[in-house]
PAMAR-74183 format. One record per residue (C-alpha): residue in three letters; x, y, z. Coordinates in steps of 0.1 Angstrom, whole numbers, plus 5000, padded with zeros to 4 digits. Example, Ala and Ser with C-alpha at 12.3 -4.5 7.8 and 13.67 -1.06 7.14 Angstrom:
# PAMAR-74183
ala512349555078;ser513749895071;
//
This chain:
# PAMAR-74183
met500050005000;ala501150364994;arg502350555024;pro499750785041;asp501351095027;ser501050974991;ser497550824996;pro495050834967;gln493251114985;val496351334988;leu497451264953;gly493951344939;thr494051674958;leu497451774945;cys496751674909;ala493451864910;ala495352174923;ala497752134893;gly494852134869;phe494451764864;pro491451624883;leu491551244886;thr488950984893;lys489150764924;glu490450484902;gln493150704886;ser494250834920;ser494450484933;gln496550374903;leu498850674907;ala499350584944;ile500350224935;tyr502750344908;leu504450604930;asp504750354958;leu506450094935;leu508550364919;met509950484952;arg510550134965;trp512250004934;asn514250334931;arg516050264963;met517449944948;met518050024911;asn518050404906;leu515150424882;val514750804885;gly516651094900;ala513751184924;arg514151044959;his510751144973;trp507351084958;arg506451454958;asp509551534937;ala508551254913;leu505051384911;asp506051744904;asp509051674882;leu507951374862;ile504351254865;leu502651594858;asp504651594825;ser502551294815;phe499251464823;his500351774803;leu501251534775;ala497751384775;ala496351734771;phe498751804742;leu497851484725;arg494151534727;glu494351894714;his496951874687;ile497751514677;leu494851274682;pro492351454659;thr494651364630;leu495151004640;pro492950694636;pro490350634664;ser492550364680;pro496150464674;val499150234677;thr501550414700;trp505150324708;asp507150454737;leu510850374728;gly513250354757;ala510450344783;gly512750334813;ala510750364845;gly507450414826;leu507650784822;pro505650924805;gly503850604796;ile502450474829;pro500750794841;leu499750884806;arg497850564802;met496050624834;val494250924819;trp494350834781;his493250484771;asp492850504733;gly494350234711;thr497450034721;tyr500550164738;cys503749954739;met506650054762;val509849924746;glu512749874769;ser515949674765;arg517149674801;asp515849364819;lys515449514854;arg513349804840;thr511149574820;ile510549364852;phe509649684870;leu507249784842;ser505649444842;thr505249454879;val503449784877;leu501049654851;ala500449344871;arg499449554901;cys497749834881;pro496449704847;leu496149974821;lys493949914790;gly495849834759;thr499249884775;gln502049634770;val505849594777;phe508349474751;arg511649354764;gly514349394738;arg515949644715;ala513849894696;glu515249774662;gln513949424669;phe510549554680;met510049784651;glu511049534624;gly508149504599;lys505849734620;lys504450084618;ala503050314644;asp500650604644;leu502450774672;ile505950744687;val506750914720;ser510250994730;arg511651144762;ala515351084761;phe515850774740;met518450934717;pro519151284703;trp516051404685;lys517551424650;asp518951074653;met515550954666;leu513751094635;ala516250914613;phe515850594634;val512150574631;arg511750694595;gly509850424576;his508050304607;leu505250554607;thr501850534591;lys500950814566;glu499251004594;gly501850914620;cys504051154640;val506851154666;val506351364698;phe509351464719;leu509351574755;thr512151814760;arg513652094781;glu514352304750;glu512252394719;leu513152184689;arg513152394658;pro512752264622;glu515752294599;asp515852344561;asn517852024555;leu515751804578;pro513151594559;trp510651644587;ile508151914595;arg507252034630;thr503452024631;ala502652124667;thr504452254697;met503552354733;asn505452484763;tyr504452474799;ala506052534833;ala506752234856;asn508652234889;gly510152574881;thr511352494846;lys510052554811;arg509352244791;phe508252164756;phe506351914735;cys507251914698;ala505551694672;phe507151604638;arg505851434607;pro507751344575;ala507851654553;glu505951494525;his502951424547;glu502151754564;gln502152134563;ala504452304588;val503352484619;leu506252714629;
//
């Protein structure tokens, strides 16, 4: 069980104050995830945060902002049940909290490190999330012969390398969304177009979402 200070009731109050009201079920899921994250973090250094409140403010609220960004800017252009990949899923950020509040389609967290995939599978066993799966292995192996409607990347690899890495693995409507600490600007020699961007403040820092599609598929939004 989550410690009293990170109970579902407390988490629900804090998230509502941040502009993200949760249902009782979502608050309970978040409490389970935070409890597991902090416990496992003491053994294997999953995230830099050492206290649940730091993880909430610095990491988890990003996922809720991402859900709002996807709903407003990305999902209207995608199929009703999009195929989403989260490459280099790590500790399940943004994926686990994102899927607590956004359940459309399928969402696969791809992670090559065994201990992290065991952690992710443990979270999903305790807190099942609709359409959400874990793949243990390298991204190249996972992507072979497949295409996604949406690819999410937090810090899998440098963004330009990432775009080159996934090219050919997107559907015609598909896009890549980056979570970054700096705005990613399109470049003339890059065969991709930035189609949406948003910035927001979190834990005293400015952060960005930037969405890119292959240049031949979309008009630019600068």
